[in-house]
N, C-alpha and C positions, 0 to 999 in steps of 0.2 A: 930574572930567576933562571937558574941553570936547568939544563935538561934533567939532571939527576934529581933536583929539588921538585920538579913537576911530576916525577914518576910516583904512581900510587903503589905499585908492586915492585919488589926487588927482582932483579933479573939474574938468571942462573945460566952458566954456560952448559948447554946441552945440545948434543948433535943427534937429530932424528931425521929420517927420510920423510919428506912431505911431498904432496901433490897439491898445487893450488888450482882450484877449479874456478874458471871464469867463462861462463857461456859454454861454448863448444871446446874451449881450450883447456888443456891439462898441462901445467908447467911443473916440472919436477925440480926439487932442490933439497937443501938440508938446513936445519935450524942452526943458528949460531948461538942464540940465547932465547930463553923462554921465561915468561913470568905468568902469574895467574891472570893477567890482563891481556897478554898478547905474545908475539914472538917475532924475531927477526929471521928472515929466510933468505939464504944466499942462493941466487941463481942468475943466469945471464939475461933473462927476459926482464921486462919492466912493465908495470901496470901503473896507471895514473893514480895520484892521490885521490882518496875518496871512493875508489872502486870497491863495490861489495864482492866478496869472494867466499868460497868455502875452502878450508884447509883440511885435506885428508891426511891424517896422521894416526899411526898406531902408538897409543900411549902405553908404556910398559905394563902398567897395572891392569889394563883392560885386555891386552893381548889380541885386540881386534881393531880394525880401522874405524875411526870416527870422522865425520865431516863436521868441522867446527865452523860456525858462521863467523865471518870477520870482515873488517874494512881496512883497506890500505891507508896507513897513517904516516909512513916514512918511505921515501924513495931515494936510494943512493945508487951509485954505479955498481955496487956489490950485491944489491938485492932490495928487498922491501921489508918494512916493519908493518905488522898487522895488529889491530886491536880486535879482540874477540867480542862478538855479540853475546847474547844470552846462551849460556851452556846448560846442558841437562845436568841433573844431579850427579850421575855417574861420571860424566866428563869432568865436572868440577872436582869431584873426589879424586879422580885419576891425576888431574893437574896438581892438586895438593900433594899427592903421593910423590909425584915426579920432582917437585921443587924442594920438598923436605928431605928427600933422599940424596 
C-alpha cells in the first residue's frame, strides 16, 4: 500500500510558523504541509518517532496561538511529521477553514 493510499486526510501546502514544545525545549520551524490529521514541520532539530509534543501555531481563523497535542510519526533529515491528538472544537473548525481555503 502506498503512503498516499494510507492517508486519511488530504494534505495542503501551507506555510505557518510553529513552535514544537517538548519538555523544556521549544523548537521553531515552518509547516510544509497540513491536513486535518497532522502536519509536516521543517526544522533542523529532530525528535524520535513516537514522541508526544505540543505544536504551538496561530491558525489564521483564530488569530491567536493554539497548543495542539501531537505525536511524532515521521522523521526525515528535513523535519518531522506529526499526527494530531484530540483537538478542541474551535481548533477543528480553524483547521477546516485553513484547508478549505
